[in-house]
N, C-alpha and C positions, 0 to 999 in steps of 0.2 A: 554391417548395415544396421542402422538404428531401427528398433522395433517400435511400432506405434503403440502408445500407452492407451488402453481402452478407457472410456468414459462411463462411470457408474453414477446414476442420479437417484437421489432419495426424494420420493413424492408421497403425498398423502393429504388428509384433511388438515385443517389448522389445529395446532396444539396437540398433536399426537406424539411429539418428541423427536421430530426430524433433526433439529439442530443438536439435541443431546446425543442422538445416534451419530451424527456427523463428527462431533467432538470425540466420542468414544472410539470411532473407527480410525481417526487420524492420531489419537493419543495425546491431544492437547486441546485446551479451551480456545478454539478459534472463532466459532460462531456465537453470537450473543444469545443467551438462553434466559427466558423469563416465563413465569406462570401465565402471563397474559398472552392471549392468542394474537397472531398477526405480527409478531416481533420481526420475523424474517421477511424481507420484501424483495431482495435481489438474490441472484444466484451467487453462491460462494464456492470457490474451488480450492482443493487441496490434494496434494499427491500422497498416496498411501503406498508404503513399501513394506510388505509383510512376506514371510516365507511362503505363505499359501498363494499370494497374489500381489501384483503391482497394478495400480489403477489410479486414475484421477477421479476423486469423489466430488460430487456436486450437491450442495444443500439448496433447497428451493423453498419458496413460500407455499402456504397451504392452497390446495386447489379450490377450496370453498371457504368463504368467510363464515364465521359462526353467527348464529342468530343474534341480532341486535347490534352488530358491528357497523351497520350502515346508518347509524343515528336514527333508527326507527323506520327508515325508508326501505321499500322492497327492492328498489333499483340499486345495483352495485355501482359505487362511485367510479369515476375515471381511474383513480389510483388503484382500486381493487381490480379493475379490468386489466390494467397494466401488469399488476402482480401475477394474475392468472396467466396472462400471455407469456410472461417470462418462464413460468413453469412448463407451459406447453412447448415452448422453444427448447427448453432443456431436455424434455422427453424425446423430442425429435432428433436432437443431436447425440443422444446417448447410445452406448452399446449394450447397456444393461440397466434395468430400472429396479430399485428397491422400493417396493410399495409398503408403507408402514401403516399399521392399524393400531388403535388404542384398545388393549386387552381388557381394560377396566369397564368399558361401556358395552361389551357384547357386540352385536351387529348394529352399527349406527345406520340411520336411513341414508346417509350420504355414501356409505361404503360401497353399496352396489353401483353407484355412479362412478366412483373411482375405478372399480374393477372394469366397468364398461369402457371408460376412457382408455385404459391401458390395453384392453383387448383390441380396440379399434386402431391403436398405434402399431400393433403387431411387433412390439419390441419384446425381447426376452425379459422375463420378470422373475424376481425372487420375492415371495410374499412373506412379510415379517410382522409379527405381533409384538408390540412393545408393552412395557409396564407389567410384565408377568413375573413379579418377584415371588409370588406365592403360587403353590400348586393349584389352589382353588381358582385363582385367576386364570391360569393356563387352561384349566378344564372348562371354565365358562367361556373362554375365548375360542374354544373349538367350534362354537356355533358358526364361525366365519367360513368353515368348510361348506356351509350351505350355499355360499355364493358361487360354488363350482370351482373352488381352488383345490388343486391336487395336493400341494404340500405347503405347510406353514412352518415358519421358524419362530419359536417363542423366545423372547429375550427381555432383558431389562437394561436399557441403555444407561440409565442413571447409576445402576449398581454393577455395570460391566458384565452382567450375566449373559452367557450365550454369544458374546462378541467373537471369541475365537472360532467357534463353530460357524458363525455367520460368515466370517472372512473365508473360511474353507469352502463354504457353499458358493460364495461369490467367485472364488478361484476356479472351482469346478465348472460353473456355468460359463465363465469366460473362455475356458479351455474348449468347451463344447462348441461355442460360437466360432472360435478360431479354426477349429477343425472343419466346420461347415463352409467356411469361406474358401472357395476354390480359386477365384480370380483376385489375388491380392495385388494392390498397386505397388510399383517399385518403391522401395524404402529409401528415405533420404539419409544422408550422412548426419551424425549427431552434430549439433551446432553449439556454439559457445553460449554461456549463460546470458540471458537477456538483460538489458539495462533496466533496472527497476526504478520507476518514477512514481512517487507518491504525490497525489494532488491534495493539498491541505488548504484550509481556510475556515472562516466562520460559517455558520449555517446559512443556506440559501444564497450563496454567492455564485452558484452555477457549476459546481464541480462535476456532477453527473452529466449535466447537459454538454459540457465541453468534451468529456470522454465519449459520450454517445456520438457526437459530431465527428470525432476523430476516427472512430471505428465504422461509421456509416450505418449504424442501426441503433434501435432503442434497446440497447443491451442492459441499461440500468434504469430502474424506475425513477421518474422525475415528477415533481409537482411543485406548485407554488407554496406548498406548506413546508416551513422550515423543519429540518430533522427527518426528511423522508428516508435518507440513507442512514442505516444503523450499523451495518457491518462494514468491515474493509472488504472491498470487492476487487479481486485480481482479474484484470482484463488483458489478454495477450494482444499484441499489435505488431505488425511488420511494416516498416517503412524503408524503401530503397534497400531491401535485403537485410536490414538490421532488425533483430528481434527486441521488442520492448515488453515490459510488464507494467501496465498502468494500474496503480492502486488507488481506487476511489475510497475516500474516507468520510466518516461522519463529521459534520461541522463541529468545530471546537468552540464552546462557549466558556466564559469565565467560570472558574471552579465554584465561586460563591453562588452562581445561578443554577448549578446542577445538583440535584439531590444526591446524597451520599449512596443511597441504595436505589438505583433506577436503571432502566435500559440505557438512558443517555450517558450515565456514568460509565457503564461498561463500554459503550461505543467510544467515548473519549479515550479510555485506556487503550483501546484497539487502534485508534488513530495515532497515538504516541508509539505503539508497537510498529505501525507501518513506517513511521519516521525512522525507527531504529534499524529496519531491514532494507530501506531504500538506498539507492545510489545517489539519486538527485531528488530534491523536493521542489515541487512547484507550488508557490504560495499564490493563491487566487484572491484577488481583491475585487470588490464591487465598485465600479466607477460611479454608479448612481448614488452611492453613500458618501461621496465626497472624500475628504482626506482620510488616511489610514487611522483606524480606531486603536484604542489601547490593546484590544484583543489581537488585532493584526500584528502589532508590534511584539506582543508576547509570543505569538506563533513563530514570527521571524527569528526572535531571540532563541527559541527552542531549536530551530533548525541550525542556527549559527553555532550554538553551544555544542551540538552533537556533531559538528564538523561535516554536515552533509552539503553537497552541491546545492545551490539555490538559484532558482529562476522565479522572478516575480512577474505574474501575468495579471493585467488589469482587464477584467471581464466587463461585458455590457458597454463597451466603448461606443457602440453604435447608437446608444440611447442618450449620449451626451452632446449638447450643443457646444461646438468647438470652432476655434480658428487656428491659425498657424502657431500660436503661442501656447495653446492649451496643453499639448503633450509635454512640452518642456516644463511648464509650471507644475504639472502633476508629478513629473520625475523629480523635480527639485523638492517637492513636498514629501515624496517617498524617501529621498535621501536624507532629508532633515529628520524624519521620523525614525528611520531605521539606521541609527548611528552605528558606524563600524561595518556597514554592509553595502557600501558603495560598489563593491566588487560584483554584486548581483545584477545580471542583465534584466531590463524591464521591457516587457512586450505589451502592446495594447491589442486586445482581441475581442471577438464576439462569439460566444458559444452558440447563440441563436442562429447566426448566419454562417458561422464557420470561418469567418475572416481571421486569418493568421493563426488559427488553432494549430495547424501543422507546424508552424514556426516554433511553437513551444516545444514540441517533441525534438525537432532538429537542434534547437538551442540546448535542450537538456543533454543530448548526445555530445555536443561540443563541450559542455561543462563537465560531463563525465570523463571525456578524454583529457581535458585540462587537469582534472584532479589526479590523473594517473601520471602526469608528466614529471620527469626527474631532471634536476640540474646537476651537471658534473661538479665534483668537489672543487676542482681548480677554478671553474667558472664562478661558482658562488663566492669563493674566497676573494677573487679579484673584484667582483661586483660590489661586495660589501666594503672591501678596503677602499675602493674608489669613493663610495658614498661617505665613508667616515672621514676621508681626506677633505672632501668638499665641505662637510658640516660635522666636525668632531664633537663628541660629547664633552661636558665640562671636565676639567682636570681634577684630580683628587690630591690635595696637599702638594701641589706642584708637579704631580706625576700624571702623565697622559693616560687615558683609558686605551688599552690595546686589545685588539681582536687577534687571538692567537690562531684560532682554527674554526672553521664552520663546515658542516656537511649536512646533506639532506638524509634523514633517517626514515622517513615514511611518506606515504601518499594518501590521498583521500581523508583528510586534507593534507596538502604539502607541509611537512614538518621538518624544521631545521634545528640542529644543536649548535649553539654559538658559545665559544669559550673566551672569556674576558678575564683580565687581571682584576677588574673592579666591576663585577656584574651588577651590583646595586645601582650603579650610575646609568645603567641601560633601563630607564623607566619606560612606562607604556607609551609616552609621547615619542621618545626616541625610537622605540620599536616600530611605531607606526611609520616613522620616517624611513627606517630601513626596509620595511615591507613595501612601501611605495616605490623605493628604489628598485626592488626586485621586480615589481609589476611593470616598470618602464620597459624592461627587456623580456620578462616572462609574465604576461598578464594574469594567468591563472583565473580566467573569467569565471565567475560563479562560485569560486572557492575561497575560503578563508586561508590565510597563511599563518602558521603557528611557529613560534620560537620556543625553544627550551634553552634558557640562558644558564650557563654553568661557570664556575670559577676555576681558573688555572693560573698558577704562579709562574714567574719567569723560570724558576728552577725546574718545575714540572715540564714546562714547555721545552727547555733545553734537553732534559732527559728523554723526552719523546721525539726529539729531532724536529720540533716545530718552531718556526720563526714567527714573530708577531707580524701580522699583515698591516698593522698601522701602529 
């Protein structure tokens, strides 16, 4: 039986080093870190597997905004309220909370409020003091005991000091909680890996809004301000018994418009990492912005080049004045802009109303399954031979171009090796013809088809017992 993996959440004031600790515990730079406070806005999840403990770690935004962050106003903005709500939800869902303090500031006026919030939650807590590189800092930070805390763990997340000891303490605390639970729910059998879907697009096209609508809650902070999402946010989802992992990403702007050293620059790099680890990419377009822009084409090209399954979703379709020809005209415009990607299905949705949002996930599943499809060697050889018979390539000095053998060697994307006597005659135009011939019987919807063209002579073919198929 599968054992439930406990949830451990990091909380604290803004800019005490929560994301740095998150990165230190998981052993990689996943969360965006910057000296400016308020960089983290959404919950960020990662699995930690250590000898002392295995748990899911959650990074959260600061419980309180620093002074002056509200543009001089005393009232916290709607965005800041949403950020605080996300942290409170994370505390409620967690099995254990790591409360992080800043050791360089002694007892901050807000620290008492943080302690009070955690005591009211009645959640098990490990109290941690960060930035204690020096013994003098650790000594001064001992003032935090005055808040009624029984045990403090002094660390330096940036220098990895005390991290091993902290993981051991987390493991011991989780073991205590497990022993206290007498009425455990029946455990479920382990399931297959979820289908990973990355939602990509320019800033402010509605990526977070669409994901929130899919899961039925305000899981990700949204606002009309472009660039609200800064980290990649993994959101689990189950639809019709199928597990998915939705990856919300930061909006990708043109490189020339992004400063080389900035939070946005790191966010863009993480969006590209999300593309590398996903099974299917959903490219979100904004219908109100008209035809696809150069940056939309660039993002689509990145997805195509990396061989990921592709679904194109046109968001905010409810805001467009349309007739029976509008959708077709928009599709034609997308096909004209995204050359070589006519294989990608196009859906028209509304993240605000939720219309057809679920269709995006279902279509992504279909694309994922298509990308795993294999064609038998005998079938692909016959199919290509027939296509070459109908439309043969140009002859070479009176000698016809022959296909000796073809076979599928990979999936995701479907990849075929083709052996010809004159492979140079099989140019990109003729390869497109052969790919279209394959798609007539095996659509591979949402997937690129790739060819590896190799040379084989008549003598080599005879030696290998292979006859020319054309």
